[in-house]
C-alpha positions as CSV (number, residue, x, y, z in Angstrom):
1,M,0.0,0.0,0.0
2,T,1.2,3.6,-0.7
3,L,1.8,6.0,2.1
4,W,-1.3,7.9,1.3
5,G,-3.6,4.8,0.7
6,G,-5.5,4.7,4.0
7,R,-8.9,5.5,2.5
8,F,-8.5,3.4,-0.6
9,S,-9.3,-0.3,-1.1
10,G,-7.9,-2.8,-3.6
11,D,-4.8,-2.5,-5.7
12,Q,-3.9,0.2,-8.1
13,K,-4.0,-0.6,-11.8
14,K,-0.6,-1.1,-13.4
15,E,-1.5,1.4,-16.0
16,L,-2.4,4.0,-13.4
17,I,0.9,3.5,-11.6
18,E,2.9,3.9,-14.8
19,F,0.9,7.0,-15.8
20,T,1.2,8.8,-12.5
21,E,4.8,8.0,-11.5
22,S,7.5,10.7,-11.6
23,V,10.4,9.0,-9.8
24,S,11.9,8.2,-13.2
25,F,12.8,11.9,-13.6
26,D,12.4,13.5,-10.2
27,K,14.9,11.2,-8.5
28,R,17.5,13.8,-9.3
29,L,16.0,15.8,-6.4
30,Y,17.1,13.3,-3.8
31,R,19.9,15.5,-2.3
32,H,17.5,18.4,-2.0
33,D,14.7,16.3,-0.6
34,I,17.1,14.9,2.1
35,A,18.4,18.4,3.0
36,G,14.8,19.7,3.3
37,S,13.8,16.8,5.4
38,K,16.8,17.2,7.8
39,A,16.0,20.9,8.3
40,H,12.4,20.1,8.8
41,V,12.9,17.5,11.6
42,E,15.5,19.8,13.3
43,M,12.8,22.5,13.4
44,L,10.2,20.0,14.6
45,A,12.4,18.9,17.5
46,E,13.3,22.5,18.5
47,S,9.6,23.3,18.5
48,G,8.9,20.4,20.8
49,I,6.7,18.6,18.2
50,I,8.9,15.5,18.1
51,P,11.7,14.3,20.5
52,A,15.2,15.5,19.8
53,K,16.4,11.9,19.9
54,T,14.0,11.0,17.1
55,A,15.1,14.0,15.0
56,K,18.7,12.9,15.4
57,S,17.9,9.3,14.3
58,I,16.0,10.5,11.3
59,K,18.8,12.8,10.2
60,T,21.4,10.0,10.6
61,E,19.2,7.6,8.6
62,L,18.5,10.2,5.9
63,D,22.3,10.6,5.4
64,K,22.5,6.8,5.0
65,I,19.8,6.8,2.4
66,G,21.6,9.5,0.5
67,R,24.7,7.5,0.4
68,R,22.8,4.4,-0.8
69,I,21.3,6.4,-3.6
70,E,24.7,7.9,-4.6
71,S,26.3,4.4,-4.6
72,G,23.5,2.9,-6.7
73,D,22.4,0.6,-3.8
74,F,18.8,1.9,-3.7
75,E,15.8,0.4,-5.5
76,F,13.4,2.7,-7.3
77,T,9.9,1.5,-8.1
78,S,7.0,3.0,-9.9
79,E,4.6,2.0,-7.1
80,L,6.1,4.6,-4.8
81,E,5.5,7.3,-7.3
82,D,8.2,9.9,-6.6
83,I,11.5,10.5,-4.9
84,H,9.8,11.9,-1.8
85,M,7.8,8.7,-1.2
86,H,10.9,6.6,-1.8
87,I,12.9,8.3,0.8
88,E,10.2,8.4,3.4
89,N,9.3,4.7,2.8
90,A,13.0,3.8,3.2
91,L,13.1,5.8,6.4
92,I,10.0,4.1,7.9
93,K,11.4,0.7,6.9
94,S,14.5,1.4,8.9
95,L,13.1,3.3,11.9
96,G,9.5,2.2,12.1
97,D,7.2,4.6,13.8
98,E,10.1,7.0,14.6
99,G,10.6,7.4,10.8
100,A,6.9,8.0,10.3
101,R,7.2,11.2,12.3
102,L,9.2,12.8,9.4
103,H,6.1,13.9,7.5
104,T,4.6,15.8,10.5
105,A,3.3,19.2,9.6
106,R,4.1,19.0,5.9
107,S,2.5,17.8,2.7
108,R,4.0,16.6,-0.5
109,N,2.6,19.8,-2.0
110,D,4.9,22.1,0.0
111,Q,7.7,19.5,0.1
112,V,8.0,19.3,-3.7
113,C,8.0,23.0,-4.0
114,L,10.8,23.2,-1.5
115,D,12.8,20.6,-3.3
116,I,12.4,22.3,-6.7
117,R,13.5,25.7,-5.2
118,L,16.5,24.2,-3.5
119,Y,17.5,22.4,-6.8
120,M,16.9,25.5,-8.9
121,R,18.9,27.6,-6.5
122,D,21.9,25.4,-7.0
123,E,21.4,25.1,-10.8
124,T,21.0,28.9,-11.2
125,L,24.3,29.6,-9.5
126,A,26.0,26.9,-11.6
127,I,24.6,28.3,-14.8
128,I,25.6,31.9,-13.9
129,S,29.1,30.6,-13.3
130,G,29.1,28.9,-16.6
131,I,28.0,32.1,-18.3
132,R,30.9,33.9,-16.7
133,N,33.3,31.3,-18.2
134,F,31.6,31.7,-21.6
135,Q,32.2,35.5,-21.3
136,K,35.9,34.9,-20.4
137,A,36.4,32.8,-23.5
138,L,35.0,35.5,-25.7
139,I,37.1,38.1,-24.0
140,A,40.2,36.1,-24.4
141,Q,39.6,35.8,-28.1
142,A,38.8,39.5,-28.4
143,D,42.0,40.3,-26.5
144,L,44.1,38.0,-28.7
145,N,42.7,39.5,-31.9
146,S,42.1,43.1,-30.8
147,D,43.6,44.5,-34.0
148,A,41.5,42.4,-36.4
149,I,39.2,44.5,-38.6
150,M,36.1,42.9,-40.2
151,P,33.1,44.1,-42.2
152,G,30.1,44.8,-39.9
153,Y,26.7,43.8,-41.2
154,T,23.2,45.0,-41.1
155,H,20.5,43.0,-43.0
156,L,23.5,40.6,-43.6
157,Q,24.8,43.3,-46.0
158,H,28.1,45.1,-45.7
159,A,27.6,48.1,-43.4
160,Q,30.7,49.6,-41.8
161,P,34.1,48.3,-40.7
162,V,34.3,47.2,-37.1
163,L,36.8,45.5,-34.9
164,F,36.3,41.8,-34.5
165,A,36.8,42.3,-30.7
166,H,33.9,44.8,-30.8
167,H,31.7,42.1,-32.4
168,L,32.6,39.5,-29.7
169,L,32.1,42.0,-26.9
170,A,28.6,42.5,-28.1
171,Y,27.9,38.9,-27.1
172,V,29.7,39.5,-23.8
173,E,27.2,42.3,-23.1
174,M,24.2,40.0,-24.0
175,F,25.5,37.2,-21.8
176,D,26.0,39.7,-19.0
177,R,22.3,40.6,-19.2
178,D,21.5,36.9,-19.0
179,A,23.5,36.5,-15.8
180,A,21.9,39.6,-14.4
181,R,18.4,38.2,-15.2
182,L,19.2,34.9,-13.5
183,N,20.6,36.7,-10.5
184,D,17.4,38.7,-10.2
185,C,15.3,35.5,-10.8
186,L,17.2,34.0,-7.9
187,K,15.4,36.4,-5.5
188,R,12.0,34.8,-6.4
189,I,13.5,31.3,-6.3
190,N,15.0,31.8,-2.9
191,V,11.6,31.8,-1.0
192,M,10.8,29.0,1.4
193,P,7.4,27.3,0.9
194,L,7.7,24.6,3.5
195,G,5.1,24.8,6.3
196,S,2.3,25.7,3.8
197,G,1.1,22.1,4.0
198,A,-1.3,20.9,1.4
199,I,-3.2,24.3,1.2
200,A,-3.9,25.9,4.6
201,G,-0.8,25.4,6.7
202,T,-0.8,23.4,9.9
203,T,-2.3,23.5,13.4
204,L,1.0,22.4,14.9
205,P,3.3,25.1,16.3
206,I,6.1,25.0,13.7
207,N,8.7,27.6,13.2
208,R,9.0,28.3,9.5
209,R,11.7,31.0,9.9
210,K,13.9,28.5,11.7
211,T,13.6,26.0,8.8
212,A,14.3,28.9,6.3
213,R,17.5,29.9,8.2
214,I,18.8,26.3,8.3
215,L,18.3,26.0,4.5
216,G,19.6,29.5,3.7
217,F,16.4,31.0,2.3
218,R,16.1,34.8,2.2
219,E,12.4,34.8,3.1
220,I,9.4,32.6,3.6
221,S,6.2,32.5,1.5
222,G,3.4,34.7,2.7
223,N,0.4,32.7,1.6
224,S,0.0,29.0,1.9
225,M,-2.3,28.6,-1.1
226,D,0.0,30.6,-3.4
227,A,3.0,28.8,-2.1
228,V,1.9,25.3,-3.2
229,A,0.4,26.6,-6.5
230,D,3.2,29.0,-7.5
231,R,5.3,28.1,-10.5
232,D,6.0,31.7,-11.5
233,F,9.7,31.3,-10.5
234,E,10.0,28.4,-12.8
235,C,8.4,30.3,-15.7
236,E,10.7,33.2,-15.1
237,F,13.7,31.0,-14.9
238,L,12.8,29.2,-18.2
239,S,12.3,32.6,-19.8
240,C,15.8,33.6,-18.7
241,L,17.2,30.3,-20.2
242,A,15.2,30.9,-23.4
243,I,16.7,34.4,-23.8
244,F,20.2,33.0,-23.1
245,A,19.6,30.3,-25.7
246,M,18.5,32.9,-28.2
247,H,21.8,34.7,-27.7
248,V,23.7,31.5,-28.1
249,S,21.7,30.8,-31.3
250,R,22.7,34.2,-32.7
251,L,26.3,33.6,-31.9
252,S,26.0,30.2,-33.5
253,E,24.6,31.7,-36.7
254,D,27.6,34.1,-36.9
255,I,30.0,31.2,-36.3
256,I,28.3,29.2,-39.0
257,L,28.5,32.0,-41.5
258,W,32.1,32.9,-40.6
259,M,33.2,29.3,-41.1
260,S,31.6,29.1,-44.6
261,K,33.9,29.2,-47.6
262,E,32.2,32.4,-48.7
263,F,33.4,34.1,-45.5
264,S,36.3,32.0,-44.3
265,F,36.8,34.4,-41.3
266,I,37.4,31.6,-38.8
267,E,38.5,28.0,-38.4
268,L,37.1,25.8,-35.7
269,A,39.2,23.1,-34.1
270,D,38.5,19.6,-35.5
271,A,37.5,18.5,-31.9
272,F,34.4,20.7,-32.2
273,C,33.4,19.7,-35.8
274,T,32.1,16.7,-37.6
275,G,32.3,15.3,-41.1
276,S,30.0,14.0,-43.7
277,S,29.2,10.3,-44.2
278,L,29.3,10.9,-48.0
279,M,31.5,13.9,-48.7
280,P,35.1,13.4,-47.5
281,Q,36.0,17.1,-47.7
282,K,33.3,18.3,-45.3
283,K,34.0,19.9,-41.9
284,N,30.7,20.9,-40.3
285,P,30.2,23.3,-37.3
286,D,27.8,20.9,-35.7
287,V,28.1,22.4,-32.2
288,A,26.9,25.7,-33.4
289,E,24.1,24.1,-35.5
290,L,22.9,21.9,-32.7
291,S,22.9,24.8,-30.3
292,R,20.8,26.8,-32.8
293,G,18.4,23.9,-33.0
294,K,18.3,23.2,-29.3
295,T,17.1,26.8,-28.8
296,G,13.7,25.7,-30.2
297,R,13.5,23.0,-27.5
298,I,14.2,25.5,-24.8
299,Y,11.5,27.8,-26.1
300,G,9.1,24.9,-26.2
301,N,9.8,24.0,-22.6
302,L,8.9,27.6,-21.5
303,V,5.7,27.4,-23.6
304,A,4.8,24.0,-22.1
305,L,5.1,25.3,-18.5
306,L,3.1,28.4,-19.3
307,T,0.4,26.3,-20.9
308,I,0.3,23.9,-17.9
309,C,-0.2,26.8,-15.5
310,K,-2.6,28.9,-17.5
311,G,-5.9,27.3,-16.5
312,L,-5.3,26.0,-13.0
313,P,-7.6,27.0,-10.2
314,L,-6.1,27.4,-6.7
315,S,-4.4,25.8,-5.2
316,Y,-2.3,22.6,-6.0
317,N,-3.3,20.4,-9.0
318,R,-1.6,17.3,-10.2
319,D,-0.9,19.0,-13.6
320,L,2.0,20.7,-11.8
321,Q,3.9,17.4,-11.8
322,E,4.4,18.1,-15.5
323,D,6.6,21.1,-14.6
324,K,9.7,19.0,-13.9
325,E,10.5,17.5,-17.3
326,P,10.6,20.8,-19.2
327,L,12.5,22.4,-16.3
328,F,15.1,19.5,-16.2
329,D,15.4,19.4,-20.0
330,S,16.2,23.1,-20.3
331,I,18.7,23.0,-17.5
332,D,20.4,20.0,-18.9
333,T,20.5,21.5,-22.4
334,V,22.0,24.8,-21.2
335,V,24.6,23.1,-19.0
336,K,25.7,21.1,-22.1
337,I,25.9,24.3,-24.2
338,L,28.0,26.0,-21.4
339,A,30.3,23.0,-21.3
340,V,31.1,22.9,-25.0
341,F,31.0,26.5,-26.2
342,P,33.9,28.1,-24.1
343,P,36.5,25.6,-25.2
344,M,35.3,25.8,-28.8
345,I,35.6,29.6,-28.7
346,A,39.0,29.3,-27.0
347,T,40.4,27.1,-29.8
348,M,38.8,29.1,-32.7
349,K,41.4,30.4,-35.2
350,I,40.9,33.8,-36.7
351,R,41.8,34.7,-40.3
352,K,42.5,38.3,-40.0
353,D,43.5,38.6,-43.7
354,R,40.1,37.4,-44.8
355,M,38.3,39.7,-42.4
356,L,40.4,42.7,-43.6
357,A,39.8,41.8,-47.2
358,G,36.1,41.9,-46.6
359,A,36.4,45.3,-44.8
360,M,38.4,46.8,-47.7
361,N,35.2,47.3,-49.7
362,P,35.2,51.1,-49.9
363,G,31.4,51.1,-49.8
364,L,31.7,50.4,-46.1
365,M,33.1,53.8,-45.6
366,A,30.3,55.7,-47.4
367,T,29.0,56.9,-44.1
368,D,32.5,58.2,-43.3
369,L,32.1,60.5,-46.3
370,A,28.7,61.6,-45.3
371,E,29.9,62.5,-41.9
372,E,33.0,64.3,-43.3
373,L,30.6,66.5,-45.3
374,V,28.8,67.3,-42.0
375,N,32.1,68.4,-40.6
376,L,32.3,70.7,-43.7
377,G,29.0,72.3,-42.9
378,V,26.6,70.2,-45.0
379,P,23.3,69.2,-43.2
380,F,23.3,65.4,-42.6
381,R,20.3,64.6,-44.7
382,K,21.8,66.5,-47.7
383,A,25.2,64.9,-47.0
384,H,23.5,61.5,-47.0
385,G,21.7,62.2,-50.3
386,K,24.8,63.5,-52.0
387,T,26.9,60.5,-50.9
388,G,24.2,58.2,-52.1
389,S,24.2,59.9,-55.5
390,L,28.0,59.4,-55.6
391,V,27.6,55.7,-54.9
392,K,25.1,55.4,-57.7
393,W,27.5,57.2,-60.1
394,C,30.3,54.9,-59.1
395,E,28.2,51.8,-59.7
396,K,27.0,53.1,-63.1
397,N,30.6,53.9,-64.2
398,G,32.3,50.8,-62.6
399,I,34.5,53.0,-60.4
400,P,35.1,52.0,-56.8
401,L,34.5,54.8,-54.3
402,D,38.2,54.9,-53.3
403,K,39.2,55.5,-56.9
404,V,37.0,58.5,-57.6
405,K,39.0,61.6,-58.6
406,L,38.4,64.8,-56.7
407,E,37.1,66.6,-59.8
408,D,34.6,63.9,-60.5
409,M,33.5,63.8,-56.8
410,K,33.0,67.6,-56.9
411,K,30.6,67.3,-59.8
412,I,28.2,65.5,-57.5
413,I,29.4,66.9,-54.2
414,P,30.7,70.5,-54.7
415,E,31.6,70.8,-51.0
416,A,34.1,67.9,-51.3
417,T,37.7,68.5,-50.5
418,A,40.9,66.5,-51.1
419,G,40.5,64.9,-47.7
420,C,37.2,63.3,-48.8
421,T,39.1,61.1,-51.3
422,M,41.2,59.7,-48.5
423,L,38.5,58.3,-46.2
424,F,38.2,54.8,-47.6
425,D,40.6,53.0,-45.3
426,P,39.0,50.6,-42.8
427,G,41.8,51.2,-40.2
428,K,41.2,54.9,-40.3
429,S,37.5,54.4,-40.2
430,V,37.5,52.4,-37.0
431,A,40.1,54.7,-35.4
432,K,37.8,57.6,-35.7
433,R,35.1,56.0,-33.7
434,E,36.4,56.5,-30.2
435,I,33.0,57.4,-28.7
436,A,31.7,55.6,-25.6
437,G,30.5,52.2,-26.8
438,G,32.0,52.6,-30.3
439,T,34.4,50.4,-32.2
440,G,37.5,52.7,-31.8
441,P,40.6,50.7,-30.8
442,R,41.1,52.7,-27.5
443,E,37.4,52.4,-26.6
444,V,37.4,48.7,-27.3
445,R,40.6,48.2,-25.3
446,S,39.0,50.1,-22.4
447,R,35.9,47.8,-22.5
448,L,38.1,44.7,-22.7
449,N,40.0,45.8,-19.6
450,A,36.8,46.7,-17.8
451,W,35.4,43.3,-18.5
452,K,38.6,41.6,-17.4
453,R,38.4,43.5,-14.1
454,K,34.7,42.6,-13.6
455,L,35.1,38.9,-14.3
456,S,38.2,38.5,-12.2
457,K,36.3,39.4,-9.1
């Protein structure tokens, strides 16, 4: 008989057992379930609800159960439904009635919420650490290739010359926002629900703040109905992971383009690529492609959880058991991405010659000409139009912008000076962009140094 089966008669159907079990995936919560249970019995003993000797025996036995699970010497069975029932059942088998005191003043409803929050707290901190390592890998590449100039793109068309380091630091900024979002989300995760019971709390004189202090929670939940029904913190967390995955997917797309023969800006190490079963010459950036693909899965997990929660009346409903697989899958996927991307970035080879060749297109410096005309007193909209007319004339006559003679330029732009014909150098172009946040070499170096200082703390 199950631990909740007192009012039931007869055996459960095998199909029901297999349909309702969750231990196949929630057994990963065993450490957190044991930690929560140890804190709970310590509080019960201090509050005079169970004997101190009983609490000590329970805590000792919980540690033994944890070691059995870690060593693989623990049997999991669908009949016991979830990890919480497995641990409590093992405890009662060992300690008898003393073990049966563990579940005093709590329900599986608030117990599972506690376990999930403890688990997510650990995983959030680990993911933030992984994001910081990712940033460090990008910064190291940017530092190593701080003089590399490449064509910047808008609409995937040549736009303006930028430093390759500036491009990488754009992703460092994105990932920093991801870490900040997760840090903020941690505030909502770090709220203790235990003591809420099934819905209405308990008549026993428990001390919830004591349990919270033992487990390191910042605060306790303020409403027992909300506490057992709340999955907002999971939705928020999965949203944070989805945005992070989106950033990874954008970087992946850049890497895939850069590695193509048409670009040939980078070379990935063989260890992070795969070949073709048919074409011997192929070297495919599968890590980037798979990460781009896995982003869709992470989005799907967020939508799944939002959909699970959208029509639930208060308070707890069994639908909420379905929160764990999307949550676990997104965490596992992000952890794998964070394991493989930093070393791939660290071993990436940069082809500065190919980048510079792409940036040599004088059309990328058309805006430089328009802004030089502004310096000469021409209103920007007129400068923009005159420069556009010059570009059109060059295309019609098959003459690159950097080969236009001053006398021909002045026919279209009377305000042009000899200096206007000397603007079409990518090195000079980036060097003039020393504004805060710009791609100027000194500004980029300043940002690199600032990031190094921040991430070294």
